HTML snippet that shows the backbone in 3Dmol.js (N, CA, C, O; Angstrom):
<script src="https://3Dmol.org/build/3Dmol-min.js"></script>
<div id="view" style="width:600px;height:400px;position:relative"></div>
<script>
const pdb = `
ATOM      1  N   MET A   1      91.228 -34.654 221.568  1.00  0.00           N
ATOM      2  CA  MET A   1      91.262 -35.344 222.843  1.00  0.00           C
ATOM      3  C   MET A   1      90.105 -36.340 222.956  1.00  0.00           C
ATOM      4  O   MET A   1      90.296 -37.478 223.386  1.00  0.00           O
ATOM      5  N   PHE A   2      88.900 -35.900 222.564  1.00  0.00           N
ATOM      6  CA  PHE A   2      87.748 -36.801 222.636  1.00  0.00           C
ATOM      7  C   PHE A   2      87.973 -38.047 221.793  1.00  0.00           C
ATOM      8  O   PHE A   2      87.639 -39.153 222.219  1.00  0.00           O
ATOM      9  N   LEU A   3      88.539 -37.877 220.598  1.00  0.00           N
ATOM     10  CA  LEU A   3      88.779 -39.021 219.721  1.00  0.00           C
ATOM     11  C   LEU A   3      89.788 -39.981 220.328  1.00  0.00           C
ATOM     12  O   LEU A   3      89.663 -41.195 220.163  1.00  0.00           O
ATOM     13  N   ASP A   4      90.784 -39.455 221.025  1.00  0.00           N
ATOM     14  CA  ASP A   4      91.766 -40.314 221.695  1.00  0.00           C
ATOM     15  C   ASP A   4      91.099 -41.143 222.792  1.00  0.00           C
ATOM     16  O   ASP A   4      91.361 -42.339 222.925  1.00  0.00           O
ATOM     17  N   LEU A   5      90.239 -40.500 223.571  1.00  0.00           N
ATOM     18  CA  LEU A   5      89.521 -41.219 224.633  1.00  0.00           C
ATOM     19  C   LEU A   5      88.651 -42.324 224.050  1.00  0.00           C
ATOM     20  O   LEU A   5      88.631 -43.449 224.550  1.00  0.00           O
ATOM     21  N   ARG A   6      87.941 -41.986 222.993  1.00  0.00           N
ATOM     22  CA  ARG A   6      87.073 -42.974 222.358  1.00  0.00           C
ATOM     23  C   ARG A   6      87.881 -44.128 221.785  1.00  0.00           C
ATOM     24  O   ARG A   6      87.517 -45.290 221.965  1.00  0.00           O
ATOM     25  N   LYS A   7      88.968 -43.821 221.103  1.00  0.00           N
ATOM     26  CA  LYS A   7      89.819 -44.851 220.511  1.00  0.00           C
ATOM     27  C   LYS A   7      90.415 -45.757 221.589  1.00  0.00           C
ATOM     28  O   LYS A   7      90.472 -46.975 221.419  1.00  0.00           O
ATOM     29  N   ASN A   8      90.857 -45.161 222.692  1.00  0.00           N
ATOM     30  CA  ASN A   8      91.411 -45.954 223.793  1.00  0.00           C
ATOM     31  C   ASN A   8      90.348 -46.853 224.422  1.00  0.00           C
ATOM     32  O   ASN A   8      90.619 -48.012 224.734  1.00  0.00           O
ATOM     33  N   ALA A   9      89.151 -46.325 224.607  1.00  0.00           N
ATOM     34  CA  ALA A   9      88.068 -47.121 225.194  1.00  0.00           C
ATOM     35  C   ALA A   9      87.679 -48.270 224.278  1.00  0.00           C
ATOM     36  O   ALA A   9      87.466 -49.391 224.740  1.00  0.00           O
ATOM     37  N   GLU A  10      87.587 -47.996 222.984  1.00  0.00           N
ATOM     38  CA  GLU A  10      87.239 -49.040 222.013  1.00  0.00           C
ATOM     39  C   GLU A  10      88.317 -50.111 221.961  1.00  0.00           C
ATOM     40  O   GLU A  10      88.008 -51.302 221.910  1.00  0.00           O
ATOM     41  N   SER A  11      89.560 -49.702 221.974  1.00  0.00           N
ATOM     42  CA  SER A  11      90.679 -50.639 221.968  1.00  0.00           C
ATOM     43  C   SER A  11      90.663 -51.514 223.224  1.00  0.00           C
ATOM     44  O   SER A  11      90.869 -52.725 223.147  1.00  0.00           O
ATOM     45  N   PHE A  12      90.417 -50.889 224.380  1.00  0.00           N
ATOM     46  CA  PHE A  12      90.345 -51.631 225.636  1.00  0.00           C
ATOM     47  C   PHE A  12      89.230 -52.667 225.580  1.00  0.00           C
ATOM     48  O   PHE A  12      89.425 -53.813 225.985  1.00  0.00           O
ATOM     49  N   LEU A  13      88.065 -52.270 225.081  1.00  0.00           N
ATOM     50  CA  LEU A  13      86.937 -53.193 224.981  1.00  0.00           C
ATOM     51  C   LEU A  13      87.290 -54.384 224.090  1.00  0.00           C
ATOM     52  O   LEU A  13      87.117 -55.537 224.484  1.00  0.00           O
ATOM     53  N   LEU A  14      87.781 -54.097 222.894  1.00  0.00           N
ATOM     54  CA  LEU A  14      88.092 -55.174 221.946  1.00  0.00           C
ATOM     55  C   LEU A  14      89.171 -56.111 222.470  1.00  0.00           C
ATOM     56  O   LEU A  14      89.141 -57.308 222.182  1.00  0.00           O
ATOM     57  N   ASN A  15      90.113 -55.593 223.227  1.00  0.00           N
ATOM     58  CA  ASN A  15      91.182 -56.432 223.773  1.00  0.00           C
ATOM     59  C   ASN A  15      90.723 -57.283 224.950  1.00  0.00           C
ATOM     60  O   ASN A  15      91.397 -58.240 225.330  1.00  0.00           O
ATOM     61  N   ASN A  16      89.586 -56.939 225.522  1.00  0.00           N
ATOM     62  CA  ASN A  16      89.099 -57.678 226.688  1.00  0.00           C
ATOM     63  C   ASN A  16      87.853 -58.505 226.416  1.00  0.00           C
ATOM     64  O   ASN A  16      87.241 -59.025 227.350  1.00  0.00           O
ATOM     65  N   VAL A  17      87.470 -58.635 225.160  1.00  0.00           N
ATOM     66  CA  VAL A  17      86.318 -59.456 224.786  1.00  0.00           C
ATOM     67  C   VAL A  17      86.829 -60.732 224.140  1.00  0.00           C
ATOM     68  O   VAL A  17      87.631 -60.694 223.207  1.00  0.00           O
ATOM     69  N   LYS A  18      86.351 -61.870 224.652  1.00  0.00           N
ATOM     70  CA  LYS A  18      86.726 -63.180 224.098  1.00  0.00           C
ATOM     71  C   LYS A  18      85.468 -63.885 223.615  1.00  0.00           C
ATOM     72  O   LYS A  18      84.393 -63.703 224.186  1.00  0.00           O
ATOM     73  N   TYR A  19      85.598 -64.686 222.572  1.00  0.00           N
ATOM     74  CA  TYR A  19      84.469 -65.453 222.039  1.00  0.00           C
ATOM     75  C   TYR A  19      84.576 -66.883 222.537  1.00  0.00           C
ATOM     76  O   TYR A  19      85.651 -67.482 222.498  1.00  0.00           O
ATOM     77  N   GLU A  20      83.472 -67.423 223.000  1.00  0.00           N
ATOM     78  CA  GLU A  20      83.436 -68.826 223.445  1.00  0.00           C
ATOM     79  C   GLU A  20      82.052 -69.380 223.152  1.00  0.00           C
ATOM     80  O   GLU A  20      81.047 -68.714 223.400  1.00  0.00           O
ATOM     81  N   LYS A  21      81.998 -70.595 222.625  1.00  0.00           N
ATOM     82  CA  LYS A  21      80.695 -71.180 222.299  1.00  0.00           C
ATOM     83  C   LYS A  21      80.198 -72.178 223.341  1.00  0.00           C
ATOM     84  O   LYS A  21      79.060 -72.637 223.252  1.00  0.00           O
ATOM     85  N   ASP A  22      81.019 -72.521 224.318  1.00  0.00           N
ATOM     86  CA  ASP A  22      80.626 -73.461 225.364  1.00  0.00           C
ATOM     87  C   ASP A  22      80.421 -72.698 226.679  1.00  0.00           C
ATOM     88  O   ASP A  22      81.353 -72.052 227.160  1.00  0.00           O
ATOM     89  N   PRO A  23      79.220 -72.759 227.269  1.00  0.00           N
ATOM     90  CA  PRO A  23      78.942 -71.999 228.498  1.00  0.00           C
ATOM     91  C   PRO A  23      79.859 -72.369 229.666  1.00  0.00           C
ATOM     92  O   PRO A  23      80.238 -71.496 230.447  1.00  0.00           O
ATOM     93  N   ASP A  24      80.217 -73.636 229.796  1.00  0.00           N
ATOM     94  CA  ASP A  24      81.088 -74.042 230.901  1.00  0.00           C
ATOM     95  C   ASP A  24      82.495 -73.471 230.728  1.00  0.00           C
ATOM     96  O   ASP A  24      83.116 -73.044 231.702  1.00  0.00           O
ATOM     97  N   LYS A  25      82.995 -73.463 229.501  1.00  0.00           N
ATOM     98  CA  LYS A  25      84.303 -72.859 229.235  1.00  0.00           C
ATOM     99  C   LYS A  25      84.236 -71.351 229.427  1.00  0.00           C
ATOM    100  O   LYS A  25      85.195 -70.738 229.895  1.00  0.00           O
ATOM    101  N   ALA A  26      83.103 -70.753 229.066  1.00  0.00           N
ATOM    102  CA  ALA A  26      82.921 -69.312 229.267  1.00  0.00           C
ATOM    103  C   ALA A  26      83.002 -68.981 230.746  1.00  0.00           C
ATOM    104  O   ALA A  26      83.616 -67.986 231.130  1.00  0.00           O
ATOM    105  N   LYS A  27      82.383 -69.813 231.580  1.00  0.00           N
ATOM    106  CA  LYS A  27      82.432 -69.598 233.031  1.00  0.00           C
ATOM    107  C   LYS A  27      83.867 -69.625 233.523  1.00  0.00           C
ATOM    108  O   LYS A  27      84.268 -68.798 234.341  1.00  0.00           O
ATOM    109  N   SER A  28      84.638 -70.580 233.020  1.00  0.00           N
ATOM    110  CA  SER A  28      86.039 -70.678 233.405  1.00  0.00           C
ATOM    111  C   SER A  28      86.832 -69.445 232.973  1.00  0.00           C
ATOM    112  O   SER A  28      87.641 -68.923 233.740  1.00  0.00           O
ATOM    113  N   LEU A  29      86.598 -68.983 231.745  1.00  0.00           N
ATOM    114  CA  LEU A  29      87.294 -67.788 231.249  1.00  0.00           C
ATOM    115  C   LEU A  29      86.932 -66.551 232.059  1.00  0.00           C
ATOM    116  O   LEU A  29      87.775 -65.680 232.274  1.00  0.00           O
ATOM    117  N   LEU A  30      85.693 -66.471 232.507  1.00  0.00           N
ATOM    118  CA  LEU A  30      85.247 -65.308 233.264  1.00  0.00           C
ATOM    119  C   LEU A  30      85.927 -65.192 234.624  1.00  0.00           C
ATOM    120  O   LEU A  30      85.945 -64.113 235.217  1.00  0.00           O
ATOM    121  N   SER A  31      86.480 -66.281 235.117  1.00  0.00           N
ATOM    122  CA  SER A  31      87.152 -66.229 236.420  1.00  0.00           C
ATOM    123  C   SER A  31      88.385 -65.332 236.375  1.00  0.00           C
ATOM    124  O   SER A  31      88.831 -64.836 237.409  1.00  0.00           O
ATOM    125  N   SER A  32      88.942 -65.119 235.166  1.00  0.00           N
ATOM    126  CA  SER A  32      90.108 -64.236 235.049  1.00  0.00           C
ATOM    127  C   SER A  32      89.711 -62.836 234.585  1.00  0.00           C
ATOM    128  O   SER A  32      90.584 -62.016 234.300  1.00  0.00           O
ATOM    129  N   GLY A  33      88.425 -62.551 234.504  1.00  0.00           N
ATOM    130  CA  GLY A  33      87.950 -61.225 234.141  1.00  0.00           C
ATOM    131  C   GLY A  33      87.646 -61.096 232.665  1.00  0.00           C
ATOM    132  O   GLY A  33      87.747 -62.061 231.907  1.00  0.00           O
ATOM    133  N   GLY A  34      87.277 -59.908 232.271  1.00  0.00           N
ATOM    134  CA  GLY A  34      86.958 -59.646 230.874  1.00  0.00           C
ATOM    135  C   GLY A  34      85.500 -59.888 230.548  1.00  0.00           C
ATOM    136  O   GLY A  34      84.663 -60.085 231.430  1.00  0.00           O
ATOM    137  N   ILE A  35      85.224 -59.866 229.269  1.00  0.00           N
ATOM    138  CA  ILE A  35      83.872 -60.038 228.746  1.00  0.00           C
ATOM    139  C   ILE A  35      83.890 -61.195 227.768  1.00  0.00           C
ATOM    140  O   ILE A  35      84.822 -61.329 226.974  1.00  0.00           O
ATOM    141  N   ILE A  36      82.873 -62.027 227.821  1.00  0.00           N
ATOM    142  CA  ILE A  36      82.757 -63.168 226.920  1.00  0.00           C
ATOM    143  C   ILE A  36      81.576 -62.939 225.991  1.00  0.00           C
ATOM    144  O   ILE A  36      80.491 -62.558 226.431  1.00  0.00           O
ATOM    145  N   GLU A  37      81.793 -63.173 224.712  1.00  0.00           N
ATOM    146  CA  GLU A  37      80.707 -63.197 223.737  1.00  0.00           C
ATOM    147  C   GLU A  37      80.379 -64.653 223.461  1.00  0.00           C
ATOM    148  O   GLU A  37      81.269 -65.468 223.217  1.00  0.00           O
ATOM    149  N   ILE A  38      79.095 -64.970 223.502  1.00  0.00           N
ATOM    150  CA  ILE A  38      78.656 -66.357 223.326  1.00  0.00           C
ATOM    151  C   ILE A  38      77.444 -66.371 222.387  1.00  0.00           C
ATOM    152  O   ILE A  38      76.566 -65.517 222.509  1.00  0.00           O
ATOM    153  N   PRO A  39      77.384 -67.341 221.439  1.00  0.00           N
ATOM    154  CA  PRO A  39      76.289 -67.359 220.469  1.00  0.00           C
ATOM    155  C   PRO A  39      74.927 -67.503 221.145  1.00  0.00           C
ATOM    156  O   PRO A  39      74.764 -68.251 222.109  1.00  0.00           O
ATOM    157  N   TRP A  40      73.949 -66.760 220.605  1.00  0.00           N
ATOM    158  CA  TRP A  40      72.621 -66.690 221.223  1.00  0.00           C
ATOM    159  C   TRP A  40      71.547 -66.638 220.150  1.00  0.00           C
ATOM    160  O   TRP A  40      71.703 -65.947 219.143  1.00  0.00           O
ATOM    161  N   CYS A  41      70.461 -67.362 220.361  1.00  0.00           N
ATOM    162  CA  CYS A  41      69.357 -67.452 219.401  1.00  0.00           C
ATOM    163  C   CYS A  41      68.402 -66.266 219.470  1.00  0.00           C
ATOM    164  O   CYS A  41      67.614 -66.058 218.548  1.00  0.00           O
ATOM    165  N   GLY A  42      68.458 -65.494 220.537  1.00  0.00           N
ATOM    166  CA  GLY A  42      67.566 -64.354 220.705  1.00  0.00           C
ATOM    167  C   GLY A  42      66.454 -64.606 221.710  1.00  0.00           C
ATOM    168  O   GLY A  42      65.696 -63.689 222.023  1.00  0.00           O
ATOM    169  N   ASP A  43      66.337 -65.826 222.223  1.00  0.00           N
ATOM    170  CA  ASP A  43      65.290 -66.182 223.186  1.00  0.00           C
ATOM    171  C   ASP A  43      65.727 -65.761 224.597  1.00  0.00           C
ATOM    172  O   ASP A  43      66.825 -66.102 225.038  1.00  0.00           O
ATOM    173  N   ASN A  44      64.863 -65.022 225.294  1.00  0.00           N
ATOM    174  CA  ASN A  44      65.185 -64.571 226.655  1.00  0.00           C
ATOM    175  C   ASN A  44      65.444 -65.728 227.608  1.00  0.00           C
ATOM    176  O   ASN A  44      66.270 -65.606 228.512  1.00  0.00           O
ATOM    177  N   THR A  45      64.756 -66.847 227.422  1.00  0.00           N
ATOM    178  CA  THR A  45      64.955 -68.013 228.279  1.00  0.00           C
ATOM    179  C   THR A  45      66.396 -68.502 228.187  1.00  0.00           C
ATOM    180  O   THR A  45      66.999 -68.865 229.196  1.00  0.00           O
ATOM    181  N   CYS A  46      66.941 -68.510 226.983  1.00  0.00           N
ATOM    182  CA  CYS A  46      68.336 -68.935 226.798  1.00  0.00           C
ATOM    183  C   CYS A  46      69.284 -67.934 227.454  1.00  0.00           C
ATOM    184  O   CYS A  46      70.299 -68.334 228.025  1.00  0.00           O
ATOM    185  N   GLY A  47      68.976 -66.659 227.383  1.00  0.00           N
ATOM    186  CA  GLY A  47      69.808 -65.642 228.033  1.00  0.00           C
ATOM    187  C   GLY A  47      69.828 -65.805 229.541  1.00  0.00           C
ATOM    188  O   GLY A  47      70.882 -65.685 230.167  1.00  0.00           O
ATOM    189  N   MET A  48      68.667 -66.080 230.132  1.00  0.00           N
ATOM    190  CA  MET A  48      68.602 -66.274 231.579  1.00  0.00           C
ATOM    191  C   MET A  48      69.331 -67.549 231.997  1.00  0.00           C
ATOM    192  O   MET A  48      69.997 -67.579 233.032  1.00  0.00           O
ATOM    193  N   LYS A  49      69.202 -68.607 231.184  1.00  0.00           N
ATOM    194  CA  LYS A  49      69.906 -69.856 231.476  1.00  0.00           C
ATOM    195  C   LYS A  49      71.415 -69.647 231.386  1.00  0.00           C
ATOM    196  O   LYS A  49      72.171 -70.205 232.181  1.00  0.00           O
ATOM    197  N   LEU A  50      71.851 -68.849 230.424  1.00  0.00           N
ATOM    198  CA  LEU A  50      73.269 -68.541 230.269  1.00  0.00           C
ATOM    199  C   LEU A  50      73.809 -67.823 231.500  1.00  0.00           C
ATOM    200  O   LEU A  50      74.910 -68.120 231.965  1.00  0.00           O
ATOM    201  N   GLU A  51      73.030 -66.877 232.028  1.00  0.00           N
ATOM    202  CA  GLU A  51      73.436 -66.199 233.274  1.00  0.00           C
ATOM    203  C   GLU A  51      73.594 -67.208 234.406  1.00  0.00           C
ATOM    204  O   GLU A  51      74.546 -67.144 235.184  1.00  0.00           O
ATOM    205  N   GLU A  52      72.653 -68.135 234.484  1.00  0.00           N
ATOM    206  CA  GLU A  52      72.680 -69.140 235.549  1.00  0.00           C
ATOM    207  C   GLU A  52      73.912 -70.037 235.427  1.00  0.00           C
ATOM    208  O   GLU A  52      74.601 -70.281 236.418  1.00  0.00           O
ATOM    209  N   ILE A  53      74.191 -70.526 234.227  1.00  0.00           N
ATOM    210  CA  ILE A  53      75.306 -71.449 234.013  1.00  0.00           C
ATOM    211  C   ILE A  53      76.655 -70.775 234.259  1.00  0.00           C
ATOM    212  O   ILE A  53      77.535 -71.349 234.901  1.00  0.00           O
ATOM    213  N   THR A  54      76.810 -69.554 233.745  1.00  0.00           N
ATOM    214  CA  THR A  54      78.104 -68.881 233.833  1.00  0.00           C
ATOM    215  C   THR A  54      78.299 -68.128 235.142  1.00  0.00           C
ATOM    216  O   THR A  54      79.407 -67.682 235.441  1.00  0.00           O
ATOM    217  N   ASP A  55      77.234 -67.981 235.925  1.00  0.00           N
ATOM    218  CA  ASP A  55      77.281 -67.203 237.161  1.00  0.00           C
ATOM    219  C   ASP A  55      77.771 -65.788 236.862  1.00  0.00           C
ATOM    220  O   ASP A  55      78.578 -65.224 237.602  1.00  0.00           O
ATOM    221  N   ALA A  56      77.267 -65.228 235.764  1.00  0.00           N
ATOM    222  CA  ALA A  56      77.638 -63.889 235.319  1.00  0.00           C
ATOM    223  C   ALA A  56      76.376 -63.165 234.848  1.00  0.00           C
ATOM    224  O   ALA A  56      75.299 -63.758 234.775  1.00  0.00           O
ATOM    225  N   ARG A  57      76.521 -61.897 234.537  1.00  0.00           N
ATOM    226  CA  ARG A  57      75.386 -61.094 234.081  1.00  0.00           C
ATOM    227  C   ARG A  57      75.470 -60.855 232.588  1.00  0.00           C
ATOM    228  O   ARG A  57      76.553 -60.642 232.042  1.00  0.00           O
ATOM    229  N   VAL A  58      74.328 -60.892 231.932  1.00  0.00           N
ATOM    230  CA  VAL A  58      74.272 -60.533 230.515  1.00  0.00           C
ATOM    231  C   VAL A  58      74.365 -59.021 230.426  1.00  0.00           C
ATOM    232  O   VAL A  58      73.597 -58.301 231.065  1.00  0.00           O
ATOM    233  N   LEU A  59      75.312 -58.545 229.628  1.00  0.00           N
ATOM    234  CA  LEU A  59      75.498 -57.107 229.431  1.00  0.00           C
ATOM    235  C   LEU A  59      74.697 -56.595 228.242  1.00  0.00           C
ATOM    236  O   LEU A  59      74.400 -55.404 228.152  1.00  0.00           O
ATOM    237  N   GLY A  60      74.350 -57.498 227.332  1.00  0.00           N
ATOM    238  CA  GLY A  60      73.633 -57.114 226.123  1.00  0.00           C
ATOM    239  C   GLY A  60      74.284 -57.746 224.914  1.00  0.00           C
ATOM    240  O   GLY A  60      75.032 -58.717 225.029  1.00  0.00           O
ATOM    241  N   TYR A  61      73.992 -57.185 223.755  1.00  0.00           N
ATOM    242  CA  TYR A  61      74.571 -57.696 222.522  1.00  0.00           C
ATOM    243  C   TYR A  61      75.106 -56.522 221.713  1.00  0.00           C
ATOM    244  O   TYR A  61      74.671 -55.387 221.912  1.00  0.00           O
ATOM    245  N   PRO A  62      76.044 -56.778 220.803  1.00  0.00           N
ATOM    246  CA  PRO A  62      76.634 -55.679 220.028  1.00  0.00           C
ATOM    247  C   PRO A  62      75.595 -54.966 219.175  1.00  0.00           C
ATOM    248  O   PRO A  62      74.664 -55.587 218.661  1.00  0.00           O
ATOM    249  N   LEU A  63      75.761 -53.665 219.032  1.00  0.00           N
ATOM    250  CA  LEU A  63      74.853 -52.883 218.194  1.00  0.00           C
ATOM    251  C   LEU A  63      75.048 -53.211 216.721  1.00  0.00           C
ATOM    252  O   LEU A  63      74.094 -53.184 215.943  1.00  0.00           O
ATOM    253  N   GLN A  64      76.277 -53.521 216.338  1.00  0.00           N
ATOM    254  CA  GLN A  64      76.550 -53.888 214.953  1.00  0.00           C
ATOM    255  C   GLN A  64      76.077 -55.316 214.712  1.00  0.00           C
ATOM    256  O   GLN A  64      76.154 -56.159 215.605  1.00  0.00           O
ATOM    257  N   ASP A  65      75.589 -55.585 213.512  1.00  0.00           N
ATOM    258  CA  ASP A  65      75.194 -56.947 213.168  1.00  0.00           C
ATOM    259  C   ASP A  65      76.410 -57.854 213.243  1.00  0.00           C
ATOM    260  O   ASP A  65      77.472 -57.529 212.712  1.00  0.00           O
ATOM    261  N   ARG A  66      76.251 -58.991 213.905  1.00  0.00           N
ATOM    262  CA  ARG A  66      77.323 -59.970 214.016  1.00  0.00           C
ATOM    263  C   ARG A  66      76.860 -61.255 213.368  1.00  0.00           C
ATOM    264  O   ARG A  66      75.888 -61.856 213.827  1.00  0.00           O
ATOM    265  N   LYS A  67      77.520 -61.688 212.326  1.00  0.00           N
ATOM    266  CA  LYS A  67      77.198 -62.970 211.710  1.00  0.00           C
ATOM    267  C   LYS A  67      77.823 -64.061 212.565  1.00  0.00           C
ATOM    268  O   LYS A  67      79.026 -64.052 212.825  1.00  0.00           O
ATOM    269  N   VAL A  68      76.996 -64.995 212.993  1.00  0.00           N
ATOM    270  CA  VAL A  68      77.452 -66.070 213.866  1.00  0.00           C
ATOM    271  C   VAL A  68      77.166 -67.397 213.178  1.00  0.00           C
ATOM    272  O   VAL A  68      76.026 -67.677 212.806  1.00  0.00           O
ATOM    273  N   ASN A  69      78.188 -68.203 213.010  1.00  0.00           N
ATOM    274  CA  ASN A  69      78.022 -69.502 212.358  1.00  0.00           C
ATOM    275  C   ASN A  69      77.740 -70.627 213.345  1.00  0.00           C
ATOM    276  O   ASN A  69      77.319 -71.713 212.947  1.00  0.00           O
ATOM    277  N   ASP A  70      77.968 -70.374 214.624  1.00  0.00           N
ATOM    278  CA  ASP A  70      77.748 -71.396 215.645  1.00  0.00           C
ATOM    279  C   ASP A  70      76.295 -71.376 216.109  1.00  0.00           C
ATOM    280  O   ASP A  70      75.632 -70.342 216.021  1.00  0.00           O
ATOM    281  N   PRO A  71      75.798 -72.509 216.601  1.00  0.00           N
ATOM    282  CA  PRO A  71      74.436 -72.544 217.149  1.00  0.00           C
ATOM    283  C   PRO A  71      74.387 -71.882 218.519  1.00  0.00           C
ATOM    284  O   PRO A  71      75.420 -71.653 219.148  1.00  0.00           O
ATOM    285  N   CYS A  72      73.189 -71.582 218.969  1.00  0.00           N
ATOM    286  CA  CYS A  72      72.993 -71.034 220.309  1.00  0.00           C
ATOM    287  C   CYS A  72      73.658 -71.956 221.329  1.00  0.00           C
ATOM    288  O   CYS A  72      73.516 -73.177 221.260  1.00  0.00           O
ATOM    289  N   ALA A  73      74.375 -71.369 222.262  1.00  0.00           N
ATOM    290  CA  ALA A  73      75.111 -72.152 223.263  1.00  0.00           C
ATOM    291  C   ALA A  73      74.190 -72.897 224.219  1.00  0.00           C
ATOM    292  O   ALA A  73      74.636 -73.825 224.893  1.00  0.00           O
ATOM    293  N   ILE A  74      72.927 -72.520 224.296  1.00  0.00           N
ATOM    294  CA  ILE A  74      72.002 -73.154 225.228  1.00  0.00           C
ATOM    295  C   ILE A  74      71.080 -74.155 224.537  1.00  0.00           C
ATOM    296  O   ILE A  74      71.028 -75.317 224.940  1.00  0.00           O
ATOM    297  N   CYS A  75      70.350 -73.728 223.502  1.00  0.00           N
ATOM    298  CA  CYS A  75      69.328 -74.596 222.908  1.00  0.00           C
ATOM    299  C   CYS A  75      69.772 -75.278 221.612  1.00  0.00           C
ATOM    300  O   CYS A  75      69.147 -76.248 221.183  1.00  0.00           O
ATOM    301  N   GLY A  76      70.832 -74.789 220.990  1.00  0.00           N
ATOM    302  CA  GLY A  76      71.315 -75.402 219.754  1.00  0.00           C
ATOM    303  C   GLY A  76      70.648 -74.880 218.485  1.00  0.00           C
ATOM    304  O   GLY A  76      71.012 -75.295 217.384  1.00  0.00           O
ATOM    305  N   LYS A  77      69.669 -73.970 218.621  1.00  0.00           N
ATOM    306  CA  LYS A  77      69.047 -73.369 217.434  1.00  0.00           C
ATOM    307  C   LYS A  77      70.060 -72.422 216.777  1.00  0.00           C
ATOM    308  O   LYS A  77      71.055 -72.051 217.400  1.00  0.00           O
ATOM    309  N   PRO A  78      69.810 -72.031 215.523  1.00  0.00           N
ATOM    310  CA  PRO A  78      70.732 -71.085 214.875  1.00  0.00           C
ATOM    311  C   PRO A  78      70.841 -69.786 215.679  1.00  0.00           C
ATOM    312  O   PRO A  78      69.833 -69.203 216.079  1.00  0.00           O
ATOM    313  N   ALA A  79      72.065 -69.351 215.903  1.00  0.00           N
ATOM    314  CA  ALA A  79      72.300 -68.115 216.650  1.00  0.00           C
ATOM    315  C   ALA A  79      72.048 -66.914 215.751  1.00  0.00           C
ATOM    316  O   ALA A  79      72.440 -66.909 214.584  1.00  0.00           O
ATOM    317  N   LYS A  80      71.391 -65.892 216.303  1.00  0.00           N
ATOM    318  CA  LYS A  80      71.134 -64.651 215.578  1.00  0.00           C
ATOM    319  C   LYS A  80      72.243 -63.634 215.820  1.00  0.00           C
ATOM    320  O   LYS A  80      72.536 -62.806 214.958  1.00  0.00           O
ATOM    321  N   THR A  81      72.852 -63.702 216.987  1.00  0.00           N
ATOM    322  CA  THR A  81      73.903 -62.769 217.376  1.00  0.00           C
ATOM    323  C   THR A  81      74.669 -63.381 218.545  1.00  0.00           C
ATOM    324  O   THR A  81      74.559 -64.579 218.805  1.00  0.00           O
ATOM    325  N   VAL A  82      75.432 -62.569 219.238  1.00  0.00           N
ATOM    326  CA  VAL A  82      76.127 -63.016 220.442  1.00  0.00           C
ATOM    327  C   VAL A  82      75.624 -62.198 221.619  1.00  0.00           C
ATOM    328  O   VAL A  82      75.214 -61.047 221.465  1.00  0.00           O
ATOM    329  N   LEU A  83      75.663 -62.806 222.790  1.00  0.00           N
ATOM    330  CA  LEU A  83      75.403 -62.084 224.030  1.00  0.00           C
ATOM    331  C   LEU A  83      76.743 -61.830 224.687  1.00  0.00           C
ATOM    332  O   LEU A  83      77.640 -62.672 224.640  1.00  0.00           O
ATOM    333  N   ARG A  84      76.874 -60.673 225.294  1.00  0.00           N
ATOM    334  CA  ARG A  84      78.076 -60.381 226.058  1.00  0.00           C
ATOM    335  C   ARG A  84      77.756 -60.602 227.525  1.00  0.00           C
ATOM    336  O   ARG A  84      76.780 -60.066 228.050  1.00  0.00           O
ATOM    337  N   VAL A  85      78.591 -61.400 228.180  1.00  0.00           N
ATOM    338  CA  VAL A  85      78.425 -61.685 229.608  1.00  0.00           C
ATOM    339  C   VAL A  85      79.716 -61.360 230.332  1.00  0.00           C
ATOM    340  O   VAL A  85      80.806 -61.472 229.772  1.00  0.00           O
ATOM    341  N   ALA A  86      79.574 -60.952 231.597  1.00  0.00           N
ATOM    342  CA  ALA A  86      80.729 -60.629 232.422  1.00  0.00           C
ATOM    343  C   ALA A  86      80.338 -60.728 233.883  1.00  0.00           C
ATOM    344  O   ALA A  86      79.160 -60.687 234.236  1.00  0.00           O
ATOM    345  N   LYS A  87      81.351 -60.858 234.720  1.00  0.00           N
ATOM    346  CA  LYS A  87      81.123 -60.787 236.157  1.00  0.00           C
ATOM    347  C   LYS A  87      80.846 -59.339 236.526  1.00  0.00           C
ATOM    348  O   LYS A  87      81.500 -58.425 236.024  1.00  0.00           O
ATOM    349  N   THR A  88      79.892 -59.139 237.390  1.00  0.00           N
ATOM    350  CA  THR A  88      79.636 -57.792 237.903  1.00  0.00           C
ATOM    351  C   THR A  88      79.746 -57.849 239.425  1.00  0.00           C
ATOM    352  O   THR A  88      79.401 -58.847 240.058  1.00  0.00           O
ATOM    353  N   TYR A  89      80.221 -56.784 239.971  1.00  0.00           N
ATOM    354  CA  TYR A  89      80.444 -56.754 241.428  1.00  0.00           C
ATOM    355  C   TYR A  89      79.733 -55.602 242.050  1.00  0.00           C
ATOM    356  O   TYR A  89      79.805 -55.415 243.265  1.00  0.00           O
TER     357      TYR A  89
END
`;
const viewer = $3Dmol.createViewer("view");
viewer.addModel(pdb, "pdb");
viewer.setStyle({}, {cartoon: {color: "spectrum"}});
viewer.zoomTo();
viewer.render();
</script>
């Protein structure tokens, strides 16, 4: 039973996470719900700016290493990972 719950939760998460490299497009996608992953350089200033632009909250970043080929959505430096952002109520 526990494995079924975990599998269902993981499936739900993966089905509701979208990748977007443009903060303005991410904001638009967030209006319909879900979670957006956006490339991030690791700088807290860029994370705070991303919250401001998208009008959403940073949830964190994946625990697993994520190779990202796109530059940071805010400063343009090489991205180290992705940040997950979503609307919170």
